[in-house]
PyMOL Python script that loads the backbone (N, CA, C, O; Angstrom):
from pymol import cmd

cmd.read_pdbstr("""\
ATOM      1  N   MET A   1       3.789  19.555  14.554  1.00  0.00           N
ATOM      2  CA  MET A   1       4.034  20.928  14.895  1.00  0.00           C
ATOM      3  C   MET A   1       4.774  21.611  13.751  1.00  0.00           C
ATOM      4  O   MET A   1       5.485  20.966  12.981  1.00  0.00           O
ATOM      5  N   GLU A   2       4.605  22.871  13.657  1.00  0.00           N
ATOM      6  CA  GLU A   2       5.194  23.633  12.564  1.00  0.00           C
ATOM      7  C   GLU A   2       6.718  23.677  12.690  1.00  0.00           C
ATOM      8  O   GLU A   2       7.257  23.938  13.766  1.00  0.00           O
ATOM      9  N   GLY A   3       7.404  23.416  11.571  1.00  0.00           N
ATOM     10  CA  GLY A   3       8.852  23.473  11.542  1.00  0.00           C
ATOM     11  C   GLY A   3       9.556  22.265  12.134  1.00  0.00           C
ATOM     12  O   GLY A   3      10.783  22.253  12.232  1.00  0.00           O
ATOM     13  N   GLU A   4       8.807  21.260  12.528  1.00  0.00           N
ATOM     14  CA  GLU A   4       9.393  20.078  13.140  1.00  0.00           C
ATOM     15  C   GLU A   4       9.900  19.129  12.056  1.00  0.00           C
ATOM     16  O   GLU A   4       9.222  18.911  11.052  1.00  0.00           O
ATOM     17  N   GLN A   5      11.087  18.568  12.257  1.00  0.00           N
ATOM     18  CA  GLN A   5      11.678  17.635  11.312  1.00  0.00           C
ATOM     19  C   GLN A   5      11.134  16.234  11.579  1.00  0.00           C
ATOM     20  O   GLN A   5      11.335  15.686  12.663  1.00  0.00           O
ATOM     21  N   LEU A   6      10.450  15.655  10.602  1.00  0.00           N
ATOM     22  CA  LEU A   6       9.916  14.300  10.751  1.00  0.00           C
ATOM     23  C   LEU A   6      10.821  13.318  10.025  1.00  0.00           C
ATOM     24  O   LEU A   6      11.358  13.620   8.960  1.00  0.00           O
ATOM     25  N   GLU A   7      10.981  12.152  10.608  1.00  0.00           N
ATOM     26  CA  GLU A   7      11.850  11.128  10.055  1.00  0.00           C
ATOM     27  C   GLU A   7      11.077   9.818   9.936  1.00  0.00           C
ATOM     28  O   GLU A   7      10.345   9.432  10.848  1.00  0.00           O
ATOM     29  N   GLU A   8      11.247   9.142   8.806  1.00  0.00           N
ATOM     30  CA  GLU A   8      10.621   7.841   8.602  1.00  0.00           C
ATOM     31  C   GLU A   8      11.590   6.766   9.098  1.00  0.00           C
ATOM     32  O   GLU A   8      12.743   6.714   8.671  1.00  0.00           O
ATOM     33  N   VAL A   9      11.110   5.916   9.998  1.00  0.00           N
ATOM     34  CA  VAL A   9      11.955   4.883  10.599  1.00  0.00           C
ATOM     35  C   VAL A   9      11.220   3.550  10.531  1.00  0.00           C
ATOM     36  O   VAL A   9      10.012   3.485  10.757  1.00  0.00           O
ATOM     37  N   PHE A  10      11.958   2.491  10.218  1.00  0.00           N
ATOM     38  CA  PHE A  10      11.399   1.143  10.164  1.00  0.00           C
ATOM     39  C   PHE A  10      11.945   0.323  11.329  1.00  0.00           C
ATOM     40  O   PHE A  10      13.120   0.425  11.680  1.00  0.00           O
ATOM     41  N   TYR A  11      11.076  -0.490  11.919  1.00  0.00           N
ATOM     42  CA  TYR A  11      11.460  -1.405  12.990  1.00  0.00           C
ATOM     43  C   TYR A  11      11.012  -2.803  12.597  1.00  0.00           C
ATOM     44  O   TYR A  11      10.011  -2.975  11.901  1.00  0.00           O
ATOM     45  N   GLU A  12      11.765  -3.803  13.050  1.00  0.00           N
ATOM     46  CA  GLU A  12      11.411  -5.198  12.810  1.00  0.00           C
ATOM     47  C   GLU A  12      11.186  -5.876  14.155  1.00  0.00           C
ATOM     48  O   GLU A  12      11.869  -5.587  15.137  1.00  0.00           O
ATOM     49  N   GLY A  13      10.224  -6.773  14.178  1.00  0.00           N
ATOM     50  CA  GLY A  13       9.945  -7.490  15.417  1.00  0.00           C
ATOM     51  C   GLY A  13       9.088  -8.704  15.139  1.00  0.00           C
ATOM     52  O   GLY A  13       8.810  -9.036  13.987  1.00  0.00           O
ATOM     53  N   TYR A  14       8.671  -9.365  16.209  1.00  0.00           N
ATOM     54  CA  TYR A  14       7.833 -10.553  16.091  1.00  0.00           C
ATOM     55  C   TYR A  14       6.541 -10.343  16.852  1.00  0.00           C
ATOM     56  O   TYR A  14       6.533  -9.823  17.968  1.00  0.00           O
ATOM     57  N   GLY A  15       5.448 -10.756  16.228  1.00  0.00           N
ATOM     58  CA  GLY A  15       4.126 -10.624  16.820  1.00  0.00           C
ATOM     59  C   GLY A  15       3.637 -11.955  17.351  1.00  0.00           C
ATOM     60  O   GLY A  15       4.428 -12.872  17.574  1.00  0.00           O
ATOM     61  N   PRO A  16       2.333 -12.061  17.553  1.00  0.00           N
ATOM     62  CA  PRO A  16       1.745 -13.303  18.054  1.00  0.00           C
ATOM     63  C   PRO A  16       2.078 -14.496  17.154  1.00  0.00           C
ATOM     64  O   PRO A  16       2.129 -14.362  15.931  1.00  0.00           O
ATOM     65  N   SER A  17       2.299 -15.631  17.750  1.00  0.00           N
ATOM     66  CA  SER A  17       2.623 -16.885  17.045  1.00  0.00           C
ATOM     67  C   SER A  17       3.903 -16.781  16.229  1.00  0.00           C
ATOM     68  O   SER A  17       4.087 -17.542  15.278  1.00  0.00           O
ATOM     69  N   GLY A  18       4.793 -15.854  16.580  1.00  0.00           N
ATOM     70  CA  GLY A  18       6.075 -15.724  15.897  1.00  0.00           C
ATOM     71  C   GLY A  18       6.008 -15.066  14.538  1.00  0.00           C
ATOM     72  O   GLY A  18       6.967 -15.143  13.770  1.00  0.00           O
ATOM     73  N   SER A  19       4.895 -14.418  14.221  1.00  0.00           N
ATOM     74  CA  SER A  19       4.783 -13.754  12.923  1.00  0.00           C
ATOM     75  C   SER A  19       5.742 -12.569  12.858  1.00  0.00           C
ATOM     76  O   SER A  19       5.840 -11.785  13.802  1.00  0.00           O
ATOM     77  N   ALA A  20       6.449 -12.446  11.734  1.00  0.00           N
ATOM     78  CA  ALA A  20       7.413 -11.362  11.544  1.00  0.00           C
ATOM     79  C   ALA A  20       6.678 -10.072  11.194  1.00  0.00           C
ATOM     80  O   ALA A  20       5.721 -10.084  10.420  1.00  0.00           O
ATOM     81  N   LEU A  21       7.132  -8.958  11.770  1.00  0.00           N
ATOM     82  CA  LEU A  21       6.514  -7.658  11.527  1.00  0.00           C
ATOM     83  C   LEU A  21       7.558  -6.657  11.060  1.00  0.00           C
ATOM     84  O   LEU A  21       8.694  -6.667  11.534  1.00  0.00           O
ATOM     85  N   VAL A  22       7.173  -5.802  10.135  1.00  0.00           N
ATOM     86  CA  VAL A  22       7.946  -4.619   9.782  1.00  0.00           C
ATOM     87  C   VAL A  22       7.041  -3.442  10.106  1.00  0.00           C
ATOM     88  O   VAL A  22       5.940  -3.328   9.567  1.00  0.00           O
ATOM     89  N   ILE A  23       7.506  -2.573  10.984  1.00  0.00           N
ATOM     90  CA  ILE A  23       6.698  -1.458  11.466  1.00  0.00           C
ATOM     91  C   ILE A  23       7.278  -0.169  10.910  1.00  0.00           C
ATOM     92  O   ILE A  23       8.438   0.157  11.158  1.00  0.00           O
ATOM     93  N   LYS A  24       6.471   0.556  10.164  1.00  0.00           N
ATOM     94  CA  LYS A  24       6.886   1.822   9.556  1.00  0.00           C
ATOM     95  C   LYS A  24       6.340   2.963  10.406  1.00  0.00           C
ATOM     96  O   LYS A  24       5.144   3.012  10.694  1.00  0.00           O
ATOM     97  N   THR A  25       7.224   3.887  10.810  1.00  0.00           N
ATOM     98  CA  THR A  25       6.799   5.007  11.642  1.00  0.00           C
ATOM     99  C   THR A  25       7.241   6.325  11.019  1.00  0.00           C
ATOM    100  O   THR A  25       8.179   6.365  10.223  1.00  0.00           O
ATOM    101  N   LEU A  26       6.567   7.381  11.385  1.00  0.00           N
ATOM    102  CA  LEU A  26       6.936   8.749  11.026  1.00  0.00           C
ATOM    103  C   LEU A  26       6.996   9.510  12.339  1.00  0.00           C
ATOM    104  O   LEU A  26       5.982   9.655  13.022  1.00  0.00           O
ATOM    105  N   THR A  27       8.187  10.002  12.699  1.00  0.00           N
ATOM    106  CA  THR A  27       8.364  10.550  14.041  1.00  0.00           C
ATOM    107  C   THR A  27       9.295  11.753  14.055  1.00  0.00           C
ATOM    108  O   THR A  27      10.124  11.936  13.164  1.00  0.00           O
ATOM    109  N   SER A  28       9.135  12.557  15.079  1.00  0.00           N
ATOM    110  CA  SER A  28      10.051  13.670  15.324  1.00  0.00           C
ATOM    111  C   SER A  28      11.014  13.325  16.459  1.00  0.00           C
ATOM    112  O   SER A  28      11.925  14.098  16.756  1.00  0.00           O
ATOM    113  N   ASN A  29      10.817  12.164  17.096  1.00  0.00           N
ATOM    114  CA  ASN A  29      11.653  11.750  18.222  1.00  0.00           C
ATOM    115  C   ASN A  29      11.879  10.245  18.126  1.00  0.00           C
ATOM    116  O   ASN A  29      11.048   9.460  18.583  1.00  0.00           O
ATOM    117  N   THR A  30      13.003   9.841  17.534  1.00  0.00           N
ATOM    118  CA  THR A  30      13.254   8.417  17.297  1.00  0.00           C
ATOM    119  C   THR A  30      13.445   7.635  18.593  1.00  0.00           C
ATOM    120  O   THR A  30      13.076   6.463  18.660  1.00  0.00           O
ATOM    121  N   ASN A  31      14.014   8.258  19.622  1.00  0.00           N
ATOM    122  CA  ASN A  31      14.201   7.556  20.903  1.00  0.00           C
ATOM    123  C   ASN A  31      12.864   7.210  21.539  1.00  0.00           C
ATOM    124  O   ASN A  31      12.671   6.089  22.010  1.00  0.00           O
ATOM    125  N   ARG A  32      11.952   8.152  21.556  1.00  0.00           N
ATOM    126  CA  ARG A  32      10.625   7.907  22.142  1.00  0.00           C
ATOM    127  C   ARG A  32       9.886   6.837  21.336  1.00  0.00           C
ATOM    128  O   ARG A  32       9.255   5.948  21.907  1.00  0.00           O
ATOM    129  N   THR A  33       9.968   6.929  20.014  1.00  0.00           N
ATOM    130  CA  THR A  33       9.272   5.973  19.158  1.00  0.00           C
ATOM    131  C   THR A  33       9.834   4.565  19.335  1.00  0.00           C
ATOM    132  O   THR A  33       9.071   3.600  19.393  1.00  0.00           O
ATOM    133  N   ALA A  34      11.154   4.434  19.421  1.00  0.00           N
ATOM    134  CA  ALA A  34      11.767   3.119  19.630  1.00  0.00           C
ATOM    135  C   ALA A  34      11.290   2.507  20.942  1.00  0.00           C
ATOM    136  O   ALA A  34      10.988   1.315  21.002  1.00  0.00           O
ATOM    137  N   THR A  35      11.224   3.317  21.987  1.00  0.00           N
ATOM    138  CA  THR A  35      10.733   2.837  23.281  1.00  0.00           C
ATOM    139  C   THR A  35       9.282   2.396  23.186  1.00  0.00           C
ATOM    140  O   THR A  35       8.913   1.355  23.729  1.00  0.00           O
ATOM    141  N   ASN A  36       8.455   3.177  22.500  1.00  0.00           N
ATOM    142  CA  ASN A  36       7.040   2.825  22.352  1.00  0.00           C
ATOM    143  C   ASN A  36       6.861   1.534  21.558  1.00  0.00           C
ATOM    144  O   ASN A  36       6.028   0.701  21.915  1.00  0.00           O
ATOM    145  N   VAL A  37       7.633   1.360  20.489  1.00  0.00           N
ATOM    146  CA  VAL A  37       7.537   0.143  19.677  1.00  0.00           C
ATOM    147  C   VAL A  37       7.977  -1.066  20.504  1.00  0.00           C
ATOM    148  O   VAL A  37       7.312  -2.101  20.479  1.00  0.00           O
ATOM    149  N   LYS A  38       9.095  -0.949  21.240  1.00  0.00           N
ATOM    150  CA  LYS A  38       9.562  -2.050  22.087  1.00  0.00           C
ATOM    151  C   LYS A  38       8.519  -2.426  23.136  1.00  0.00           C
ATOM    152  O   LYS A  38       8.256  -3.607  23.364  1.00  0.00           O
ATOM    153  N   THR A  39       7.931  -1.424  23.768  1.00  0.00           N
ATOM    154  CA  THR A  39       6.908  -1.672  24.783  1.00  0.00           C
ATOM    155  C   THR A  39       5.721  -2.409  24.185  1.00  0.00           C
ATOM    156  O   THR A  39       5.222  -3.368  24.772  1.00  0.00           O
ATOM    157  N   PHE A  40       5.270  -1.965  23.023  1.00  0.00           N
ATOM    158  CA  PHE A  40       4.142  -2.608  22.352  1.00  0.00           C
ATOM    159  C   PHE A  40       4.470  -4.063  22.008  1.00  0.00           C
ATOM    160  O   PHE A  40       3.663  -4.958  22.260  1.00  0.00           O
ATOM    161  N   LEU A  41       5.659  -4.299  21.430  1.00  0.00           N
ATOM    162  CA  LEU A  41       6.029  -5.663  21.047  1.00  0.00           C
ATOM    163  C   LEU A  41       6.179  -6.568  22.273  1.00  0.00           C
ATOM    164  O   LEU A  41       5.792  -7.736  22.227  1.00  0.00           O
ATOM    165  N   ASN A  42       6.729  -6.046  23.358  1.00  0.00           N
ATOM    166  CA  ASN A  42       6.856  -6.853  24.581  1.00  0.00           C
ATOM    167  C   ASN A  42       5.501  -7.176  25.186  1.00  0.00           C
ATOM    168  O   ASN A  42       5.308  -8.260  25.737  1.00  0.00           O
ATOM    169  N   LYS A  43       4.570  -6.251  25.087  1.00  0.00           N
ATOM    170  CA  LYS A  43       3.250  -6.456  25.677  1.00  0.00           C
ATOM    171  C   LYS A  43       2.366  -7.362  24.818  1.00  0.00           C
ATOM    172  O   LYS A  43       1.666  -8.226  25.347  1.00  0.00           O
ATOM    173  N   PHE A  44       2.395  -7.170  23.497  1.00  0.00           N
ATOM    174  CA  PHE A  44       1.470  -7.879  22.611  1.00  0.00           C
ATOM    175  C   PHE A  44       2.148  -8.878  21.680  1.00  0.00           C
ATOM    176  O   PHE A  44       1.458  -9.679  21.049  1.00  0.00           O
ATOM    177  N   GLY A  45       3.463  -8.858  21.574  1.00  0.00           N
ATOM    178  CA  GLY A  45       4.186  -9.696  20.616  1.00  0.00           C
ATOM    179  C   GLY A  45       4.507 -11.061  21.109  1.00  0.00           C
ATOM    180  O   GLY A  45       5.113 -11.852  20.386  1.00  0.00           O
TER     181      GLY A  45
END
""", "prot")
cmd.dss("prot")
cmd.show_as("cartoon", "prot")
cmd.util.cbc("prot")
cmd.orient("prot")
């Protein structure tokens, strides 16, 4: 959206078979993005 402040945020987690992941995101809402990343890692990690 126009005029929205975007922030680059990195997250670390573990994927299938214990593989280490670094997830790079670009977001305007870090709380929502953190929740989405956690949900994804819990479901598929």
